[in-house]
N, C-alpha and C positions, 0 to 999 in steps of 0.2 A: 856924259851927263846923266844924272839920275832924275827921277820924277820931280824933285824939288828944284832942279836946275843947277845943282852944284856938281862940280867935276868929280868923277870917280877915278881914283888913282890906284889901280891894281898893279903891284909889282910884277913885271914879266921878265923872265930870263930869255933873251933872244939868242938863238943859235942859227946863224944864217948859212945857206948854201950859196955858192958862187953863181948859180943859175937863177936869175931874178924871177922867172915865172914858175919856179918849182912849187909843187903843192906844199901847203903849210899844215903841220900837225900841231894843234893846240893841245897841250898836255896838262891835265889837272892832277895834282898830287893827291896821295892818300892822306888820311887823318894824321895830323901832327907831323907831316912831312913838309920840308921846305923845297922850293924849286931847285935849290942847289944840289939836293940829293939825286936829282934826275939829270944832272949835267952830262955825265958820261953816256947815259942812255940817249940823250938828245944829240950828242955828238955822233953816236953811231947811226942815228936816224939821218942826220945831216950827210954823213958819208954814203948813205943809201939814196940820196937825191932829194931830201926834204928840207924845207925850212922848219924850224921848231920854235914854238913859243910856249915856254913853261910858265904858267901863271900861278901865283900864290893864291891859295884859297883864303878867304876872309878869316883873320885871326890866327893864321898859321905862318910859319917862316918869317919872311921880311914884311908881311902885311901889317901896317900900323893903322889903327890900334890893334892890339892883340886880343886874346880872349880872356875872360875872367869875370869877376863879380860885377864890374861896371860896364862890360861890353857884352851885350846879348844879341845874338843874331842866329840865323838858321839858313836853310836851303832857299827860302823865299828871297832873301837878300843876295845870296851868292848867285843863284840862277837868274833872278829878276833884275838885279842891278849890276853886279860885278861882271858876269859873263857877257852881257851885251857890250859893256865897255871894252872888255878884252877883244871881242870879235871885231868891234869897230877899229881898235888899234891895229889888229892884224890886217884887216881889209885896207886900212890906210897905208900901212907899211908895204904890203904885197898886193897891190890892186891886180885883179884878174886871176890870182892864184886860187885854186880850189882849197877848201879848208876841211880837214878831218879833225873832229873832236875826239880826243882820247883821254882816258883816265884810268888810274889805278885805285882800287878799293873805293873809298868815299869819292874820289875824283871821277871814277867811272859812273857813279850815280849822278854827279854834277854834269858830266859830259852828256849822259843820256837825257837828263831833264832839259838841259840847255838846247840840245838838238831837237827835242820834241817841241819846245817853245819856238825855236828859231826856224825850223824846217819850212814852215809855210811862208816865211818872209825872206828867205835867203836862197838865192840860186847859187851862191858860192860854197854852201855846205854840201860836201860830197860823201861824207861817211862818218861813222862813229865806231870807235874801238874801245872795248873795256877789258881790263885785266884784273883778275881777282876781285871782281865786283859781285857781291852775293845778294841774295834776296832773303828777307826774313819770313817768307811765306811758310807757315807752320807745317803744311802738308808735305813739303819737301824734306822736312827734318825728321819726322817721326815724333811720336808723343813724348818720349823721354827727353830727347834733345830740345823739343819745343818747350817743355816745362822748365828745363834748366835755363833756357834763354829768357823765358818769361820771368823767372825768379831774379836773374841778373838785371833785367830791365827794371823791375820794381826796386831792387836794391840801388841801382844807379839813380833812379828818380828820387829816392829817399835821400841819398847822399847829396844830390843837387839841391834839394829843398833845404837841407841843413846849411850847406856852404854857399849857395847862391850861384854856383857854377860847378862844372865837373872837374875835380882835382885829379886828373889822370896822372899828373906827375907824382902824386902820393900813392896812387893805385898801381903804378907800373905799366899803364897803357894809355896812349892817346894824348898825353900832355894836358895842359889846362884848356878846357873847352867851355863854350858858353852853355848856359842852362838850356 
């Protein structure tokens, strides 16, 4: 349920271990990646003794509605509405199991933020794992790289103001994304 009382239906790819009380890895995909892209990885985690729940991020993969001019959302909705719904579904399906939030790229940012919001209220959250999750902190990059990223960010903002969304499918990166 979200704050308005309506049900949140986040698609989740469930990959279950035969051991009912195994820990659960909740995996958040990267930008423009569907949960299905992580199936083999999830199966390898299952074979190592985990349950795996790969959740679609809002507007990506099988999450309906998708992203575009008429669907605008951001991390506030993903972390504040979708992730609590995912965690409740996981706790309901695997009561008593420890939960590890994990994510790749953008999904790592989502997992980290969700853990920060959730950690004070959840004794079932036992860890966070991020893969290829970077920071945009300019001092880590050096002046030349930071300037390049600043120019790319300004260009992306200009493109989004023209189109009303980010047309990553036309730009060759990230698929269609909300403004």
